[in-house]
Jmol script that loads the backbone (N, CA, C; Angstrom):
load data "model"
ATOM      1  N   UNK A   1      -9.195  23.836  21.605  1.00  0.00           N
ATOM      2  CA  UNK A   1      -9.642  23.538  20.262  1.00  0.00           C
ATOM      3  C   UNK A   1      -8.941  22.269  19.774  1.00  0.00           C
ATOM      4  N   UNK A   2      -9.678  21.313  19.211  1.00  0.00           N
ATOM      5  CA  UNK A   2      -9.060  20.073  18.745  1.00  0.00           C
ATOM      6  C   UNK A   2      -8.157  20.325  17.539  1.00  0.00           C
ATOM      7  N   UNK A   3      -7.163  19.441  17.372  1.00  0.00           N
ATOM      8  CA  UNK A   3      -6.265  19.552  16.223  1.00  0.00           C
ATOM      9  C   UNK A   3      -7.022  19.284  14.934  1.00  0.00           C
ATOM     10  N   UNK A   4      -6.692  20.042  13.902  1.00  0.00           N
ATOM     11  CA  UNK A   4      -7.306  19.838  12.597  1.00  0.00           C
ATOM     12  C   UNK A   4      -6.412  18.944  11.752  1.00  0.00           C
ATOM     13  N   UNK A   5      -7.041  18.189  10.870  1.00  0.00           N
ATOM     14  CA  UNK A   5      -6.284  17.413   9.901  1.00  0.00           C
ATOM     15  C   UNK A   5      -7.075  17.378   8.609  1.00  0.00           C
ATOM     16  N   UNK A   6      -6.418  16.986   7.539  1.00  0.00           N
ATOM     17  CA  UNK A   6      -7.045  16.956   6.223  1.00  0.00           C
ATOM     18  C   UNK A   6      -7.166  15.509   5.785  1.00  0.00           C
ATOM     19  N   UNK A   7      -8.357  15.125   5.375  1.00  0.00           N
ATOM     20  CA  UNK A   7      -8.591  13.783   4.856  1.00  0.00           C
ATOM     21  C   UNK A   7      -9.018  13.918   3.396  1.00  0.00           C
ATOM     22  N   UNK A   8      -8.158  13.498   2.456  1.00  0.00           N
ATOM     23  CA  UNK A   8      -8.544  13.610   1.052  1.00  0.00           C
ATOM     24  C   UNK A   8      -9.699  12.670   0.719  1.00  0.00           C
ATOM     25  N   UNK A   9     -10.534  13.075  -0.233  1.00  0.00           N
ATOM     26  CA  UNK A   9     -11.662  12.249  -0.662  1.00  0.00           C
ATOM     27  C   UNK A   9     -11.535  11.983  -2.160  1.00  0.00           C
ATOM     28  N   UNK A  10     -12.252  10.967  -2.625  1.00  0.00           N
ATOM     29  CA  UNK A  10     -12.175  10.613  -4.040  1.00  0.00           C
ATOM     30  C   UNK A  10     -10.824  10.005  -4.372  1.00  0.00           C
ATOM     31  N   UNK A  11     -10.392  10.176  -5.593  1.00  0.00           N
ATOM     32  CA  UNK A  11      -9.101   9.644  -6.041  1.00  0.00           C
ATOM     33  C   UNK A  11      -7.988  10.650  -5.783  1.00  0.00           C
ATOM     34  N   UNK A  12      -7.759  10.979  -4.514  1.00  0.00           N
ATOM     35  CA  UNK A  12      -6.767  11.985  -4.157  1.00  0.00           C
ATOM     36  C   UNK A  12      -5.920  11.529  -2.971  1.00  0.00           C
ATOM     37  N   UNK A  13      -4.736  12.138  -2.891  1.00  0.00           N
ATOM     38  CA  UNK A  13      -3.841  11.910  -1.759  1.00  0.00           C
ATOM     39  C   UNK A  13      -3.398  13.269  -1.222  1.00  0.00           C
ATOM     40  N   UNK A  14      -2.916  13.286   0.006  1.00  0.00           N
ATOM     41  CA  UNK A  14      -2.380  14.500   0.611  1.00  0.00           C
ATOM     42  C   UNK A  14      -0.866  14.352   0.648  1.00  0.00           C
ATOM     43  N   UNK A  15      -0.160  15.334   0.069  1.00  0.00           N
ATOM     44  CA  UNK A  15       1.296  15.269  -0.056  1.00  0.00           C
ATOM     45  C   UNK A  15       1.916  16.465   0.649  1.00  0.00           C
ATOM     46  N   UNK A  16       3.005  16.219   1.395  1.00  0.00           N
ATOM     47  CA  UNK A  16       3.810  17.308   1.957  1.00  0.00           C
ATOM     48  C   UNK A  16       4.982  17.498   1.006  1.00  0.00           C
ATOM     49  N   UNK A  17       4.965  18.614   0.309  1.00  0.00           N
ATOM     50  CA  UNK A  17       5.970  18.912  -0.709  1.00  0.00           C
ATOM     51  C   UNK A  17       7.355  18.999  -0.088  1.00  0.00           C
ATOM     52  N   UNK A  18       8.342  18.423  -0.783  1.00  0.00           N
ATOM     53  CA  UNK A  18       9.730  18.518  -0.341  1.00  0.00           C
ATOM     54  C   UNK A  18      10.200  19.967  -0.435  1.00  0.00           C
ATOM     55  N   UNK A  19      11.228  20.293   0.334  1.00  0.00           N
ATOM     56  CA  UNK A  19      11.807  21.638   0.299  1.00  0.00           C
ATOM     57  C   UNK A  19      12.374  21.914  -1.086  1.00  0.00           C
ATOM     58  N   UNK A  20      12.222  23.149  -1.561  1.00  0.00           N
ATOM     59  CA  UNK A  20      12.836  23.547  -2.823  1.00  0.00           C
ATOM     60  C   UNK A  20      14.344  23.584  -2.637  1.00  0.00           C
ATOM     61  N   UNK A  21      15.038  23.248  -3.700  1.00  0.00           N
ATOM     62  CA  UNK A  21      16.497  23.219  -3.619  1.00  0.00           C
ATOM     63  C   UNK A  21      17.071  24.532  -4.120  1.00  0.00           C
ATOM     64  N   UNK A  22      17.933  25.122  -3.336  1.00  0.00           N
ATOM     65  CA  UNK A  22      18.637  26.331  -3.725  1.00  0.00           C
ATOM     66  C   UNK A  22      20.075  26.023  -4.070  1.00  0.00           C
ATOM     67  N   UNK A  23      20.380  24.715  -4.161  1.00  0.00           N
ATOM     68  CA  UNK A  23      21.743  24.276  -4.419  1.00  0.00           C
ATOM     69  C   UNK A  23      21.688  22.978  -5.211  1.00  0.00           C
ATOM     70  N   UNK A  24      22.595  22.817  -6.165  1.00  0.00           N
ATOM     71  CA  UNK A  24      22.638  21.582  -6.942  1.00  0.00           C
ATOM     72  C   UNK A  24      23.285  20.483  -6.116  1.00  0.00           C
ATOM     73  N   UNK A  25      23.165  19.243  -6.584  1.00  0.00           N
ATOM     74  CA  UNK A  25      23.786  18.124  -5.864  1.00  0.00           C
ATOM     75  C   UNK A  25      25.299  18.257  -5.810  1.00  0.00           C
ATOM     76  N   UNK A  26      25.867  18.939  -6.782  1.00  0.00           N
ATOM     77  CA  UNK A  26      27.313  19.150  -6.814  1.00  0.00           C
ATOM     78  C   UNK A  26      27.775  20.270  -5.901  1.00  0.00           C
ATOM     79  N   UNK A  27      26.837  20.982  -5.265  1.00  0.00           N
ATOM     80  CA  UNK A  27      27.185  22.015  -4.302  1.00  0.00           C
ATOM     81  C   UNK A  27      27.136  23.431  -4.835  1.00  0.00           C
ATOM     82  N   UNK A  28      26.720  23.613  -6.080  1.00  0.00           N
ATOM     83  CA  UNK A  28      26.637  24.958  -6.646  1.00  0.00           C
ATOM     84  C   UNK A  28      25.400  25.654  -6.083  1.00  0.00           C
ATOM     85  N   UNK A  29      25.602  26.816  -5.467  1.00  0.00           N
ATOM     86  CA  UNK A  29      24.495  27.582  -4.898  1.00  0.00           C
ATOM     87  C   UNK A  29      23.829  28.366  -6.023  1.00  0.00           C
ATOM     88  N   UNK A  30      22.506  28.237  -6.119  1.00  0.00           N
ATOM     89  CA  UNK A  30      21.748  28.901  -7.172  1.00  0.00           C
ATOM     90  C   UNK A  30      21.146  30.198  -6.660  1.00  0.00           C
ATOM     91  N   UNK A  31      21.043  31.225  -7.519  1.00  0.00           N
ATOM     92  CA  UNK A  31      20.341  32.441  -7.094  1.00  0.00           C
ATOM     93  C   UNK A  31      18.879  32.116  -6.820  1.00  0.00           C
ATOM     94  N   UNK A  32      18.228  32.884  -5.962  1.00  0.00           N
ATOM     95  CA  UNK A  32      16.860  32.566  -5.542  1.00  0.00           C
ATOM     96  C   UNK A  32      15.877  32.512  -6.704  1.00  0.00           C
ATOM     97  N   UNK A  33      16.107  33.266  -7.775  1.00  0.00           N
ATOM     98  CA  UNK A  33      15.184  33.232  -8.911  1.00  0.00           C
ATOM     99  C   UNK A  33      15.442  32.039  -9.835  1.00  0.00           C
ATOM    100  N   UNK A  34      16.488  31.256  -9.571  1.00  0.00           N
ATOM    101  CA  UNK A  34      16.810  30.095 -10.407  1.00  0.00           C
ATOM    102  C   UNK A  34      16.614  28.787  -9.649  1.00  0.00           C
ATOM    103  N   UNK A  35      15.797  28.807  -8.606  1.00  0.00           N
ATOM    104  CA  UNK A  35      15.566  27.604  -7.810  1.00  0.00           C
ATOM    105  C   UNK A  35      15.049  26.456  -8.661  1.00  0.00           C
ATOM    106  N   UNK A  36      15.499  25.251  -8.349  1.00  0.00           N
ATOM    107  CA  UNK A  36      15.028  24.064  -9.043  1.00  0.00           C
ATOM    108  C   UNK A  36      13.622  23.771  -8.540  1.00  0.00           C
ATOM    109  N   UNK A  37      12.619  23.718  -9.437  1.00  0.00           N
ATOM    110  CA  UNK A  37      11.248  23.473  -8.966  1.00  0.00           C
ATOM    111  C   UNK A  37      11.124  22.096  -8.331  1.00  0.00           C
ATOM    112  N   UNK A  38      10.424  22.036  -7.225  1.00  0.00           N
ATOM    113  CA  UNK A  38      10.243  20.782  -6.511  1.00  0.00           C
ATOM    114  C   UNK A  38       8.860  20.232  -6.797  1.00  0.00           C
ATOM    115  N   UNK A  39       8.824  19.030  -7.303  1.00  0.00           N
ATOM    116  CA  UNK A  39       7.538  18.381  -7.560  1.00  0.00           C
ATOM    117  C   UNK A  39       7.528  16.987  -6.944  1.00  0.00           C
ATOM    118  N   UNK A  40       8.278  16.847  -5.861  1.00  0.00           N
ATOM    119  CA  UNK A  40       8.266  15.599  -5.108  1.00  0.00           C
ATOM    120  C   UNK A  40       7.804  15.893  -3.694  1.00  0.00           C
ATOM    121  N   UNK A  41       7.314  14.858  -3.035  1.00  0.00           N
ATOM    122  CA  UNK A  41       6.886  15.017  -1.661  1.00  0.00           C
ATOM    123  C   UNK A  41       6.545  13.678  -1.039  1.00  0.00           C
ATOM    124  N   UNK A  42       6.220  13.712   0.249  1.00  0.00           N
ATOM    125  CA  UNK A  42       5.838  12.510   0.997  1.00  0.00           C
ATOM    126  C   UNK A  42       4.330  12.457   1.131  1.00  0.00           C
ATOM    127  N   UNK A  43       3.784  11.268   0.954  1.00  0.00           N
ATOM    128  CA  UNK A  43       2.345  11.069   1.114  1.00  0.00           C
ATOM    129  C   UNK A  43       2.029  11.112   2.605  1.00  0.00           C
ATOM    130  N   UNK A  44       1.135  12.014   2.987  1.00  0.00           N
ATOM    131  CA  UNK A  44       0.744  12.186   4.384  1.00  0.00           C
ATOM    132  C   UNK A  44      -0.533  11.406   4.678  1.00  0.00           C
ATOM    133  N   UNK A  45      -1.485  11.468   3.759  1.00  0.00           N
ATOM    134  CA  UNK A  45      -2.760  10.747   3.898  1.00  0.00           C
ATOM    135  C   UNK A  45      -3.207  10.249   2.533  1.00  0.00           C
ATOM    136  N   UNK A  46      -3.999   9.184   2.546  1.00  0.00           N
ATOM    137  CA  UNK A  46      -4.557   8.603   1.328  1.00  0.00           C
ATOM    138  C   UNK A  46      -6.063   8.505   1.518  1.00  0.00           C
ATOM    139  N   UNK A  47      -6.809   8.822   0.471  1.00  0.00           N
ATOM    140  CA  UNK A  47      -8.266   8.676   0.571  1.00  0.00           C
ATOM    141  C   UNK A  47      -8.616   7.196   0.647  1.00  0.00           C
ATOM    142  N   UNK A  48      -9.778   6.894   1.190  1.00  0.00           N
ATOM    143  CA  UNK A  48     -10.232   5.502   1.301  1.00  0.00           C
ATOM    144  C   UNK A  48     -10.345   4.863  -0.078  1.00  0.00           C
ATOM    145  N   UNK A  49     -10.741   5.644  -1.071  1.00  0.00           N
ATOM    146  CA  UNK A  49     -10.890   5.123  -2.430  1.00  0.00           C
ATOM    147  C   UNK A  49      -9.541   4.667  -3.003  1.00  0.00           C
ATOM    148  N   UNK A  50      -8.500   5.458  -2.806  1.00  0.00           N
ATOM    149  CA  UNK A  50      -7.165   5.103  -3.298  1.00  0.00           C
ATOM    150  C   UNK A  50      -6.622   3.908  -2.520  1.00  0.00           C
ATOM    151  N   UNK A  51      -6.860   3.889  -1.217  1.00  0.00           N
ATOM    152  CA  UNK A  51      -6.364   2.801  -0.373  1.00  0.00           C
ATOM    153  C   UNK A  51      -6.943   1.450  -0.789  1.00  0.00           C
ATOM    154  N   UNK A  52      -8.192   1.430  -1.223  1.00  0.00           N
ATOM    155  CA  UNK A  52      -8.848   0.178  -1.626  1.00  0.00           C
ATOM    156  C   UNK A  52      -8.510  -0.256  -3.047  1.00  0.00           C
ATOM    157  N   UNK A  53      -7.981   0.659  -3.868  1.00  0.00           N
ATOM    158  CA  UNK A  53      -7.741   0.375  -5.281  1.00  0.00           C
ATOM    159  C   UNK A  53      -6.353  -0.230  -5.477  1.00  0.00           C
ATOM    160  N   UNK A  54      -6.305  -1.499  -5.860  1.00  0.00           N
ATOM    161  CA  UNK A  54      -5.033  -2.205  -6.052  1.00  0.00           C
ATOM    162  C   UNK A  54      -4.243  -1.672  -7.243  1.00  0.00           C
ATOM    163  N   UNK A  55      -4.873  -0.905  -8.125  1.00  0.00           N
ATOM    164  CA  UNK A  55      -4.171  -0.348  -9.285  1.00  0.00           C
ATOM    165  C   UNK A  55      -3.223   0.787  -8.908  1.00  0.00           C
ATOM    166  N   UNK A  56      -3.371   1.342  -7.711  1.00  0.00           N
ATOM    167  CA  UNK A  56      -2.525   2.443  -7.275  1.00  0.00           C
ATOM    168  C   UNK A  56      -1.637   1.974  -6.121  1.00  0.00           C
ATOM    169  N   UNK A  57      -0.337   1.781  -6.379  1.00  0.00           N
ATOM    170  CA  UNK A  57       0.563   1.254  -5.352  1.00  0.00           C
ATOM    171  C   UNK A  57       1.073   2.320  -4.385  1.00  0.00           C
ATOM    172  N   UNK A  58       0.330   3.392  -4.214  1.00  0.00           N
ATOM    173  CA  UNK A  58       0.760   4.480  -3.343  1.00  0.00           C
ATOM    174  C   UNK A  58       0.314   4.194  -1.915  1.00  0.00           C
ATOM    175  N   UNK A  59       1.265   4.326  -0.981  1.00  0.00           N
ATOM    176  CA  UNK A  59       0.975   4.114   0.434  1.00  0.00           C
ATOM    177  C   UNK A  59       1.415   5.339   1.232  1.00  0.00           C
ATOM    178  N   UNK A  60       0.900   5.439   2.430  1.00  0.00           N
ATOM    179  CA  UNK A  60       1.283   6.522   3.330  1.00  0.00           C
ATOM    180  C   UNK A  60       2.799   6.480   3.532  1.00  0.00           C
ATOM    181  N   UNK A  61       3.424   7.637   3.551  1.00  0.00           N
ATOM    182  CA  UNK A  61       4.859   7.861   3.739  1.00  0.00           C
ATOM    183  C   UNK A  61       5.699   7.589   2.493  1.00  0.00           C
ATOM    184  N   UNK A  62       5.092   7.178   1.375  1.00  0.00           N
ATOM    185  CA  UNK A  62       5.846   7.022   0.133  1.00  0.00           C
ATOM    186  C   UNK A  62       6.321   8.387  -0.348  1.00  0.00           C
ATOM    187  N   UNK A  63       7.459   8.390  -1.032  1.00  0.00           N
ATOM    188  CA  UNK A  63       7.906   9.594  -1.723  1.00  0.00           C
ATOM    189  C   UNK A  63       7.385   9.494  -3.149  1.00  0.00           C
ATOM    190  N   UNK A  64       6.746  10.560  -3.634  1.00  0.00           N
ATOM    191  CA  UNK A  64       6.147  10.533  -4.963  1.00  0.00           C
ATOM    192  C   UNK A  64       6.613  11.731  -5.794  1.00  0.00           C
ATOM    193  N   UNK A  65       6.597  11.528  -7.104  1.00  0.00           N
ATOM    194  CA  UNK A  65       6.811  12.583  -8.081  1.00  0.00           C
ATOM    195  C   UNK A  65       5.442  12.872  -8.669  1.00  0.00           C
ATOM    196  N   UNK A  66       5.023  14.136  -8.665  1.00  0.00           N
ATOM    197  CA  UNK A  66       3.675  14.445  -9.134  1.00  0.00           C
ATOM    198  C   UNK A  66       3.672  15.662 -10.042  1.00  0.00           C
ATOM    199  N   UNK A  67       2.661  15.740 -10.887  1.00  0.00           N
ATOM    200  CA  UNK A  67       2.473  16.886 -11.771  1.00  0.00           C
ATOM    201  C   UNK A  67       1.825  17.990 -10.936  1.00  0.00           C
ATOM    202  N   UNK A  68       2.458  19.152 -10.826  1.00  0.00           N
ATOM    203  CA  UNK A  68       1.969  20.177  -9.895  1.00  0.00           C
ATOM    204  C   UNK A  68       0.786  21.009 -10.374  1.00  0.00           C
ATOM    205  N   UNK A  69       0.415  20.915 -11.639  1.00  0.00           N
ATOM    206  CA  UNK A  69      -0.599  21.825 -12.185  1.00  0.00           C
ATOM    207  C   UNK A  69      -1.942  21.748 -11.457  1.00  0.00           C
ATOM    208  N   UNK A  70      -2.398  20.534 -11.107  1.00  0.00           N
ATOM    209  CA  UNK A  70      -3.705  20.402 -10.447  1.00  0.00           C
ATOM    210  C   UNK A  70      -3.595  20.138  -8.946  1.00  0.00           C
ATOM    211  N   UNK A  71      -2.394  20.259  -8.387  1.00  0.00           N
ATOM    212  CA  UNK A  71      -2.222  20.099  -6.941  1.00  0.00           C
ATOM    213  C   UNK A  71      -2.854  21.302  -6.239  1.00  0.00           C
ATOM    214  N   UNK A  72      -3.683  21.035  -5.248  1.00  0.00           N
ATOM    215  CA  UNK A  72      -4.408  22.099  -4.540  1.00  0.00           C
ATOM    216  C   UNK A  72      -3.710  22.375  -3.209  1.00  0.00           C
ATOM    217  N   UNK A  73      -3.218  23.610  -3.000  1.00  0.00           N
ATOM    218  CA  UNK A  73      -2.557  23.918  -1.733  1.00  0.00           C
ATOM    219  C   UNK A  73      -3.546  23.906  -0.572  1.00  0.00           C
ATOM    220  N   UNK A  74      -3.083  23.420   0.573  1.00  0.00           N
ATOM    221  CA  UNK A  74      -3.906  23.357   1.781  1.00  0.00           C
ATOM    222  C   UNK A  74      -3.280  24.291   2.806  1.00  0.00           C
ATOM    223  N   UNK A  75      -4.017  25.283   3.237  1.00  0.00           N
ATOM    224  CA  UNK A  75      -3.513  26.272   4.183  1.00  0.00           C
ATOM    225  C   UNK A  75      -3.777  25.796   5.607  1.00  0.00           C
ATOM    226  N   UNK A  76      -2.961  24.850   6.069  1.00  0.00           N
ATOM    227  CA  UNK A  76      -3.144  24.292   7.405  1.00  0.00           C
ATOM    228  C   UNK A  76      -1.898  24.485   8.266  1.00  0.00           C
ATOM    229  N   UNK A  77      -0.734  24.538   7.621  1.00  0.00           N
ATOM    230  CA  UNK A  77       0.529  24.698   8.332  1.00  0.00           C
ATOM    231  C   UNK A  77       1.137  26.050   7.984  1.00  0.00           C
ATOM    232  N   UNK A  78       2.020  26.528   8.842  1.00  0.00           N
ATOM    233  CA  UNK A  78       2.634  27.837   8.631  1.00  0.00           C
ATOM    234  C   UNK A  78       3.432  27.908   7.330  1.00  0.00           C
ATOM    235  N   UNK A  79       4.154  26.843   6.991  1.00  0.00           N
ATOM    236  CA  UNK A  79       4.977  26.878   5.778  1.00  0.00           C
ATOM    237  C   UNK A  79       4.202  26.468   4.526  1.00  0.00           C
ATOM    238  N   UNK A  80       2.940  26.067   4.675  1.00  0.00           N
ATOM    239  CA  UNK A  80       2.028  25.773   3.566  1.00  0.00           C
ATOM    240  C   UNK A  80       2.639  24.844   2.519  1.00  0.00           C
ATOM    241  N   UNK A  81       3.080  23.665   2.944  1.00  0.00           N
ATOM    242  CA  UNK A  81       3.668  22.695   2.031  1.00  0.00           C
ATOM    243  C   UNK A  81       2.753  21.504   1.789  1.00  0.00           C
ATOM    244  N   UNK A  82       1.507  21.564   2.259  1.00  0.00           N
ATOM    245  CA  UNK A  82       0.569  20.466   2.033  1.00  0.00           C
ATOM    246  C   UNK A  82      -0.232  20.707   0.762  1.00  0.00           C
ATOM    247  N   UNK A  83      -0.398  19.636  -0.026  1.00  0.00           N
ATOM    248  CA  UNK A  83      -1.154  19.726  -1.270  1.00  0.00           C
ATOM    249  C   UNK A  83      -2.032  18.498  -1.422  1.00  0.00           C
ATOM    250  N   UNK A  84      -3.270  18.711  -1.876  1.00  0.00           N
ATOM    251  CA  UNK A  84      -4.144  17.605  -2.256  1.00  0.00           C
ATOM    252  C   UNK A  84      -3.865  17.361  -3.737  1.00  0.00           C
ATOM    253  N   UNK A  85      -3.456  16.123  -4.054  1.00  0.00           N
ATOM    254  CA  UNK A  85      -3.031  15.782  -5.411  1.00  0.00           C
ATOM    255  C   UNK A  85      -3.919  14.663  -5.956  1.00  0.00           C
ATOM    256  N   UNK A  86      -4.489  14.846  -7.153  1.00  0.00           N
ATOM    257  CA  UNK A  86      -5.235  13.742  -7.767  1.00  0.00           C
ATOM    258  C   UNK A  86      -4.291  12.572  -8.035  1.00  0.00           C
ATOM    259  N   UNK A  87      -4.729  11.367  -7.744  1.00  0.00           N
ATOM    260  CA  UNK A  87      -3.868  10.198  -7.914  1.00  0.00           C
ATOM    261  C   UNK A  87      -3.419  10.053  -9.362  1.00  0.00           C
ATOM    262  N   UNK A  88      -4.224  10.509 -10.307  1.00  0.00           N
ATOM    263  CA  UNK A  88      -3.849  10.439 -11.725  1.00  0.00           C
ATOM    264  C   UNK A  88      -2.645  11.326 -12.043  1.00  0.00           C
ATOM    265  N   UNK A  89      -2.361  12.313 -11.183  1.00  0.00           N
ATOM    266  CA  UNK A  89      -1.222  13.204 -11.399  1.00  0.00           C
ATOM    267  C   UNK A  89       0.056  12.705 -10.739  1.00  0.00           C
ATOM    268  N   UNK A  90       0.011  11.551 -10.086  1.00  0.00           N
ATOM    269  CA  UNK A  90       1.220  10.949  -9.530  1.00  0.00           C
ATOM    270  C   UNK A  90       1.926  10.235 -10.678  1.00  0.00           C
ATOM    271  N   UNK A  91       3.140  10.683 -10.973  1.00  0.00           N
ATOM    272  CA  UNK A  91       3.897  10.137 -12.105  1.00  0.00           C
ATOM    273  C   UNK A  91       4.779   8.971 -11.697  1.00  0.00           C
ATOM    274  N   UNK A  92       5.269   8.975 -10.453  1.00  0.00           N
ATOM    275  CA  UNK A  92       6.178   7.916 -10.012  1.00  0.00           C
ATOM    276  C   UNK A  92       6.175   7.819  -8.496  1.00  0.00           C
ATOM    277  N   UNK A  93       6.482   6.620  -8.013  1.00  0.00           N
ATOM    278  CA  UNK A  93       6.647   6.354  -6.586  1.00  0.00           C
ATOM    279  C   UNK A  93       8.078   5.876  -6.395  1.00  0.00           C
ATOM    280  N   UNK A  94       8.815   6.509  -5.494  1.00  0.00           N
ATOM    281  CA  UNK A  94      10.195   6.123  -5.229  1.00  0.00           C
ATOM    282  C   UNK A  94      10.209   5.034  -4.166  1.00  0.00           C
ATOM    283  N   UNK A  95      10.919   3.940  -4.444  1.00  0.00           N
ATOM    284  CA  UNK A  95      11.016   2.837  -3.484  1.00  0.00           C
ATOM    285  C   UNK A  95      12.452   2.324  -3.431  1.00  0.00           C
ATOM    286  N   UNK A  96      12.815   1.755  -2.320  1.00  0.00           N
ATOM    287  CA  UNK A  96      14.097   1.063  -2.203  1.00  0.00           C
ATOM    288  C   UNK A  96      13.903  -0.356  -2.696  1.00  0.00           C
ATOM    289  N   UNK A  97      14.899  -0.886  -3.343  1.00  0.00           N
ATOM    290  CA  UNK A  97      14.829  -2.247  -3.856  1.00  0.00           C
ATOM    291  C   UNK A  97      14.718  -3.225  -2.698  1.00  0.00           C
ATOM    292  N   UNK A  98      13.891  -4.257  -2.876  1.00  0.00           N
ATOM    293  CA  UNK A  98      13.769  -5.307  -1.862  1.00  0.00           C
ATOM    294  C   UNK A  98      14.563  -6.530  -2.299  1.00  0.00           C
ATOM    295  N   UNK A  99      15.531  -6.296  -3.181  1.00  0.00           N
ATOM    296  CA  UNK A  99      16.406  -7.354  -3.676  1.00  0.00           C
ATOM    297  C   UNK A  99      17.136  -7.990  -2.493  1.00  0.00           C
ATOM    298  N   UNK A 100      17.038  -9.330  -2.320  1.00  0.00           N
ATOM    299  CA  UNK A 100      17.683  -9.970  -1.177  1.00  0.00           C
ATOM    300  C   UNK A 100      19.200  -9.840  -1.189  1.00  0.00           C
ATOM    301  N   UNK A 101      19.789  -9.553  -2.338  1.00  0.00           N
ATOM    302  CA  UNK A 101      21.234  -9.392  -2.427  1.00  0.00           C
ATOM    303  C   UNK A 101      21.657  -8.092  -1.765  1.00  0.00           C
ATOM    304  N   UNK A 102      20.717  -7.134  -1.697  1.00  0.00           N
ATOM    305  CA  UNK A 102      20.996  -5.877  -1.010  1.00  0.00           C
ATOM    306  C   UNK A 102      21.750  -4.882  -1.867  1.00  0.00           C
ATOM    307  N   UNK A 103      21.385  -4.778  -3.144  1.00  0.00           N
ATOM    308  CA  UNK A 103      22.081  -3.864  -4.039  1.00  0.00           C
ATOM    309  C   UNK A 103      21.857  -2.410  -3.640  1.00  0.00           C
ATOM    310  N   UNK A 104      20.738  -2.124  -2.960  1.00  0.00           N
ATOM    311  CA  UNK A 104      20.465  -0.766  -2.510  1.00  0.00           C
ATOM    312  C   UNK A 104      20.045   0.182  -3.617  1.00  0.00           C
ATOM    313  N   UNK A 105      19.778  -0.336  -4.820  1.00  0.00           N
ATOM    314  CA  UNK A 105      19.368   0.522  -5.920  1.00  0.00           C
ATOM    315  C   UNK A 105      17.977   1.083  -5.663  1.00  0.00           C
ATOM    316  N   UNK A 106      17.769   2.290  -6.127  1.00  0.00           N
ATOM    317  CA  UNK A 106      16.466   2.928  -6.014  1.00  0.00           C
ATOM    318  C   UNK A 106      15.575   2.416  -7.124  1.00  0.00           C
ATOM    319  N   UNK A 107      14.360   2.041  -6.790  1.00  0.00           N
ATOM    320  CA  UNK A 107      13.399   1.566  -7.773  1.00  0.00           C
ATOM    321  C   UNK A 107      12.300   2.597  -7.900  1.00  0.00           C
ATOM    322  N   UNK A 108      11.901   2.866  -9.124  1.00  0.00           N
ATOM    323  CA  UNK A 108      10.835   3.828  -9.364  1.00  0.00           C
ATOM    324  C   UNK A 108       9.671   3.101 -10.002  1.00  0.00           C
ATOM    325  N   UNK A 109       8.515   3.103  -9.330  1.00  0.00           N
ATOM    326  CA  UNK A 109       7.302   2.505  -9.883  1.00  0.00           C
ATOM    327  C   UNK A 109       6.623   3.593 -10.697  1.00  0.00           C
ATOM    328  N   UNK A 110       6.637   3.454 -12.014  1.00  0.00           N
ATOM    329  CA  UNK A 110       6.139   4.517 -12.882  1.00  0.00           C
ATOM    330  C   UNK A 110       4.628   4.529 -12.982  1.00  0.00           C
ATOM    331  N   UNK A 111       4.089   5.726 -13.208  1.00  0.00           N
ATOM    332  CA  UNK A 111       2.670   5.965 -13.471  1.00  0.00           C
ATOM    333  C   UNK A 111       1.739   5.353 -12.432  1.00  0.00           C
ATOM    334  N   UNK A 112       2.124   5.324 -11.206  1.00  0.00           N
ATOM    335  CA  UNK A 112       1.282   4.871 -10.088  1.00  0.00           C
ATOM    336  C   UNK A 112       0.532   3.596 -10.411  1.00  0.00           C
ATOM    337  N   UNK A 113       1.169   2.678 -11.044  1.00  0.00           N
ATOM    338  CA  UNK A 113       0.520   1.415 -11.356  1.00  0.00           C
ATOM    339  C   UNK A 113       1.411   0.570 -12.236  1.00  0.00           C
ATOM    340  N   UNK A 114       2.566   1.130 -12.597  1.00  0.00           N
ATOM    341  CA  UNK A 114       3.476   0.399 -13.467  1.00  0.00           C
ATOM    342  C   UNK A 114       4.352  -0.545 -12.691  1.00  0.00           C
ATOM    343  N   UNK A 115       5.163  -1.246 -13.436  1.00  0.00           N
ATOM    344  CA  UNK A 115       6.126  -2.146 -12.823  1.00  0.00           C
ATOM    345  C   UNK A 115       7.257  -1.312 -12.256  1.00  0.00           C
ATOM    346  N   UNK A 116       8.068  -1.870 -11.398  1.00  0.00           N
ATOM    347  CA  UNK A 116       9.229  -1.156 -10.896  1.00  0.00           C
ATOM    348  C   UNK A 116      10.324  -1.177 -11.938  1.00  0.00           C
ATOM    349  N   UNK A 117      11.053  -0.092 -12.060  1.00  0.00           N
ATOM    350  CA  UNK A 117      12.155  -0.035 -12.997  1.00  0.00           C
ATOM    351  C   UNK A 117      13.347   0.478 -12.231  1.00  0.00           C
ATOM    352  N   UNK A 118      14.457  -0.211 -12.296  1.00  0.00           N
ATOM    353  CA  UNK A 118      15.621   0.159 -11.530  1.00  0.00           C
ATOM    354  C   UNK A 118      16.265   1.397 -12.114  1.00  0.00           C
ATOM    355  N   UNK A 119      16.486   2.405 -11.282  1.00  0.00           N
ATOM    356  CA  UNK A 119      17.087   3.646 -11.746  1.00  0.00           C
ATOM    357  C   UNK A 119      18.584   3.488 -11.930  1.00  0.00           C
ATOM    358  N   UNK A 120      19.183   2.484 -11.330  1.00  0.00           N
ATOM    359  CA  UNK A 120      20.619   2.299 -11.422  1.00  0.00           C
ATOM    360  C   UNK A 120      21.021   1.322 -12.500  1.00  0.00           C
ATOM    361  N   UNK A 121      20.066   0.692 -13.176  1.00  0.00           N
ATOM    362  CA  UNK A 121      20.401  -0.294 -14.195  1.00  0.00           C
ATOM    363  C   UNK A 121      20.861   0.404 -15.454  1.00  0.00           C
ATOM    364  N   UNK A 122      21.754  -0.226 -16.184  1.00  0.00           N
ATOM    365  CA  UNK A 122      22.168   0.433 -17.408  1.00  0.00           C
ATOM    366  C   UNK A 122      22.941  -0.398 -18.272  1.00  0.00           C
TER     367      UNK A 122
END
end "model"
wireframe off; spacefill off
backbone 0.3
color backbone group
């Protein structure tokens, strides 16, 4: 049997949701009912419509922050972490700065079409 894959259509992308965190960044272990909700993931596939639209700076393998309410789960993998997400529900794209100085600051492109804003600036 050939391998199956999911190709999103319309203004949608396919995202593999990041693992839920059971521990804070400081190392505090959280009880299972207090897990921090995960609404970030890696873009696995992009529809042809999104790929052609210059207004959406989302590319394959980008890490994105998305609104989970309209994300549609895809039952293709055992751990079921794939979701079809409308591009309008992508709130931010995480990128590394391409600053030639090499500051290494994380840049977040807001609202899937906004300018980059440095998360480390202050």
